[in-house]
C-alpha positions as a Markdown table, in Angstrom:
| # | Residue | x | y | z |
|---|---|---|---|---|
| 1 | Unk | -21.3 | -26.8 | 37.8 |
| 2 | Unk | -18.6 | -25.3 | 35.6 |
| 3 | Unk | -21.0 | -25.5 | 32.6 |
| 4 | Unk | -23.8 | -23.8 | 34.6 |
| 5 | Unk | -21.4 | -20.9 | 35.5 |
| 6 | Unk | -21.6 | -20.0 | 31.8 |
| 7 | Unk | -25.0 | -18.5 | 32.5 |
| 8 | Unk | -24.2 | -16.7 | 35.7 |
| 9 | Unk | -23.8 | -13.0 | 35.9 |
| 10 | Unk | -24.6 | -12.6 | 32.3 |
| 11 | Unk | -25.5 | -8.9 | 32.7 |
| 12 | Unk | -22.1 | -8.0 | 34.1 |
| 13 | Unk | -20.1 | -9.8 | 31.4 |
| 14 | Unk | -17.9 | -8.0 | 29.0 |
| 15 | Unk | -17.0 | -9.1 | 25.5 |
| 16 | Unk | -14.0 | -11.3 | 25.0 |
| 17 | Unk | -12.5 | -13.6 | 22.4 |
| 18 | Unk | -14.5 | -16.8 | 22.4 |
| 19 | Unk | -13.4 | -20.3 | 21.5 |
| 20 | Unk | -16.7 | -21.3 | 19.8 |
| 21 | Unk | -16.2 | -25.1 | 19.9 |
| 22 | Unk | -15.4 | -25.0 | 23.6 |
| 23 | Unk | -18.4 | -22.8 | 24.3 |
| 24 | Unk | -20.7 | -25.0 | 22.2 |
| 25 | Unk | -19.4 | -28.1 | 23.9 |
| 26 | Unk | -20.1 | -26.7 | 27.3 |
| 27 | Unk | -23.6 | -25.6 | 26.2 |
| 28 | Unk | -24.2 | -29.1 | 24.7 |
| 29 | Unk | -23.3 | -30.6 | 28.1 |
| 30 | Unk | -26.1 | -28.5 | 29.7 |
| 31 | Unk | -28.6 | -29.5 | 27.0 |
| 32 | Unk | -27.6 | -33.2 | 27.0 |
| 33 | Unk | -30.4 | -34.3 | 29.3 |
| 34 | Unk | -33.1 | -32.8 | 27.0 |
| 35 | Unk | -31.4 | -34.0 | 23.8 |
| 36 | Unk | -30.5 | -37.6 | 24.7 |
| 37 | Unk | -34.2 | -38.6 | 25.3 |
| 38 | Unk | -35.2 | -37.3 | 21.9 |
| 39 | Unk | -32.4 | -37.6 | 19.3 |
| 40 | Unk | -28.9 | -38.6 | 18.5 |
| 41 | Unk | -26.4 | -35.7 | 18.9 |
| 42 | Unk | -24.0 | -35.2 | 16.1 |
| 43 | Unk | -21.1 | -32.7 | 16.2 |
| 44 | Unk | -19.3 | -31.4 | 13.1 |
| 45 | Unk | -16.6 | -28.8 | 13.9 |
| 46 | Unk | -14.6 | -27.3 | 11.1 |
| 47 | Unk | -12.0 | -24.6 | 11.7 |
| 48 | Unk | -13.5 | -21.2 | 12.6 |
| 49 | Unk | -12.2 | -18.0 | 14.0 |
| 50 | Unk | -12.5 | -16.9 | 17.6 |
| 51 | Unk | -15.7 | -15.0 | 18.0 |
| 52 | Unk | -16.1 | -11.9 | 20.1 |
| 53 | Unk | -18.8 | -11.2 | 22.7 |
| 54 | Unk | -20.0 | -11.9 | 26.2 |
| 55 | Unk | -19.6 | -15.7 | 26.9 |
| 56 | Unk | -22.8 | -16.1 | 28.9 |
| 57 | Unk | -24.9 | -14.3 | 26.3 |
| 58 | Unk | -23.6 | -16.5 | 23.5 |
| 59 | Unk | -24.2 | -19.6 | 25.7 |
| 60 | Unk | -27.7 | -18.4 | 26.2 |
| 61 | Unk | -28.2 | -18.2 | 22.5 |
| 62 | Unk | -26.9 | -21.7 | 21.9 |
| 63 | Unk | -28.8 | -23.2 | 24.8 |
| 64 | Unk | -32.1 | -21.7 | 23.5 |
| 65 | Unk | -31.5 | -23.0 | 20.0 |
| 66 | Unk | -30.7 | -26.5 | 21.3 |
| 67 | Unk | -33.7 | -26.5 | 23.6 |
| 68 | Unk | -36.0 | -25.4 | 20.7 |
| 69 | Unk | -34.4 | -28.2 | 18.5 |
| 70 | Unk | -35.2 | -30.7 | 21.2 |
| 71 | Unk | -38.7 | -29.4 | 21.7 |
| 72 | Unk | -39.4 | -29.7 | 17.9 |
| 73 | Unk | -38.7 | -33.4 | 17.9 |
| 74 | Unk | -41.7 | -35.6 | 18.7 |
| 75 | Unk | -41.5 | -38.4 | 21.3 |
| 76 | Unk | -40.1 | -41.6 | 20.0 |
| 77 | Unk | -36.9 | -43.6 | 19.7 |
| 78 | Unk | -33.9 | -41.2 | 19.8 |
| 79 | Unk | -32.2 | -43.2 | 17.1 |
| 80 | Unk | -34.9 | -42.0 | 14.6 |
| 81 | Unk | -34.0 | -38.3 | 15.1 |
| 82 | Unk | -30.9 | -36.1 | 15.0 |
| 83 | Unk | -29.8 | -32.8 | 16.4 |
| 84 | Unk | -26.6 | -31.6 | 14.7 |
| 85 | Unk | -24.3 | -28.9 | 16.0 |
| 86 | Unk | -21.9 | -27.6 | 13.4 |
| 87 | Unk | -19.2 | -25.0 | 13.4 |
| 88 | Unk | -17.5 | -23.5 | 10.3 |
| 89 | Unk | -16.3 | -20.2 | 8.8 |
| 90 | Unk | -18.7 | -18.5 | 6.5 |
| 91 | Unk | -17.9 | -16.6 | 3.3 |
| 92 | Unk | -17.4 | -13.3 | 5.2 |
| 93 | Unk | -14.9 | -14.9 | 7.6 |
| 94 | Unk | -17.3 | -15.1 | 10.5 |
| 95 | Unk | -17.6 | -18.0 | 12.9 |
| 96 | Unk | -20.8 | -19.9 | 11.8 |
| 97 | Unk | -22.7 | -22.1 | 14.3 |
| 98 | Unk | -25.5 | -24.2 | 12.8 |
| 99 | Unk | -28.1 | -26.1 | 14.9 |
| 100 | Unk | -30.1 | -28.6 | 12.9 |
| 101 | Unk | -33.0 | -30.8 | 14.0 |
| 102 | Unk | -35.1 | -33.4 | 12.3 |
| 103 | Unk | -38.2 | -32.2 | 14.0 |
| 104 | Unk | -41.6 | -30.9 | 12.8 |
| 105 | Unk | -40.2 | -27.8 | 11.0 |
| 106 | Unk | -41.5 | -24.3 | 11.0 |
| 107 | Unk | -44.6 | -23.8 | 8.8 |
| 108 | Unk | -44.1 | -21.2 | 6.1 |
| 109 | Unk | -47.2 | -19.3 | 7.3 |
| 110 | Unk | -45.4 | -18.4 | 10.5 |
| 111 | Unk | -41.8 | -18.2 | 9.4 |
| 112 | Unk | -41.7 | -14.4 | 9.3 |
| 113 | Unk | -42.8 | -14.3 | 13.0 |
| 114 | Unk | -40.4 | -16.7 | 14.7 |
| 115 | Unk | -38.1 | -13.8 | 16.0 |
| 116 | Unk | -41.1 | -11.7 | 17.2 |
| 117 | Unk | -41.3 | -11.2 | 21.0 |
| 118 | Unk | -44.1 | -13.3 | 22.6 |
| 119 | Unk | -44.8 | -15.4 | 19.5 |
| 120 | Unk | -44.7 | -19.1 | 20.3 |
| 121 | Unk | -46.0 | -22.3 | 18.8 |
| 122 | Unk | -45.8 | -24.1 | 22.2 |
| 123 | Unk | -48.9 | -24.8 | 24.2 |
| 124 | Unk | -50.2 | -22.3 | 26.7 |
| 125 | Unk | -48.0 | -22.3 | 29.9 |
| 126 | Unk | -45.0 | -24.0 | 28.1 |
| 127 | Unk | -43.3 | -21.3 | 26.1 |
| 128 | Unk | -43.2 | -17.5 | 26.6 |
| 129 | Unk | -42.2 | -16.7 | 23.0 |
| 130 | Unk | -39.2 | -14.8 | 24.1 |
| 131 | Unk | -36.3 | -17.2 | 23.4 |
| 132 | Unk | -35.8 | -16.5 | 19.7 |
| 133 | Unk | -36.5 | -12.8 | 20.1 |
| 134 | Unk | -33.8 | -12.6 | 22.8 |
| 135 | Unk | -31.4 | -14.6 | 20.6 |
| 136 | Unk | -32.1 | -12.3 | 17.7 |
| 137 | Unk | -31.3 | -9.2 | 19.9 |
| 138 | Unk | -28.1 | -10.7 | 21.4 |
| 139 | Unk | -26.7 | -11.7 | 18.1 |
| 140 | Unk | -27.7 | -8.4 | 16.4 |
| 141 | Unk | -26.1 | -6.4 | 19.2 |
| 142 | Unk | -22.8 | -8.3 | 18.6 |
| 143 | Unk | -22.9 | -7.4 | 15.0 |
| 144 | Unk | -23.8 | -10.9 | 13.9 |
| 145 | Unk | -26.7 | -12.5 | 12.1 |
| 146 | Unk | -29.2 | -15.2 | 13.0 |
| 147 | Unk | -31.3 | -16.9 | 10.4 |
| 148 | Unk | -33.0 | -20.2 | 9.7 |
| 149 | Unk | -34.4 | -22.4 | 7.0 |
| 150 | Unk | -37.0 | -25.0 | 7.6 |
| 151 | Unk | -39.1 | -27.7 | 6.0 |
| 152 | Unk | -40.9 | -30.6 | 7.7 |
| 153 | Unk | -38.2 | -32.8 | 9.2 |
| 154 | Unk | -35.4 | -30.4 | 8.7 |
| 155 | Unk | -34.8 | -27.1 | 10.4 |
| 156 | Unk | -31.4 | -25.3 | 10.6 |
| 157 | Unk | -30.7 | -22.2 | 12.6 |
| 158 | Unk | -27.5 | -20.3 | 11.7 |
| 159 | Unk | -25.7 | -17.9 | 13.9 |
| 160 | Unk | -22.9 | -15.9 | 12.2 |
| 161 | Unk | -20.5 | -14.1 | 14.6 |
| 162 | Unk | -17.9 | -11.5 | 13.8 |
| 163 | Unk | -14.3 | -12.7 | 14.4 |
| 164 | Unk | -12.5 | -11.4 | 17.5 |
| 165 | Unk | -10.2 | -8.4 | 16.8 |
């Protein structure tokens, strides 16, 4: 219940200093059910600054990225796949969150569209195509950056967040 409260009243939330590992751990707890049936979860947390932003909105970004990572992995033994959540500090001193999956990857032909609203690779009725567009908007409004790199069997989304003042 405490973890679900992360996503409540997101519209009313003000920015605050965020302990990124604690927030990512809470979000991973919410996503654990979807992840555990698909892949091994690996965490790698290096030192990172506190980020600044609305806690619920950042949790929404992380939860969407974790959900997409899980969806990208085909059914099969979880031991054959991995989702990795990593935290570090980038060269600009920002908190950097990376979500890696060993799923199908993003084909180069559609890579430039993944952050477009209503663009989805999921079957009709499964995805709305809004998740990554919303993530892009939230991270951009916070002065951060979201990017990705992908190949078959290896996709990494990176979220760089400005440090808290």
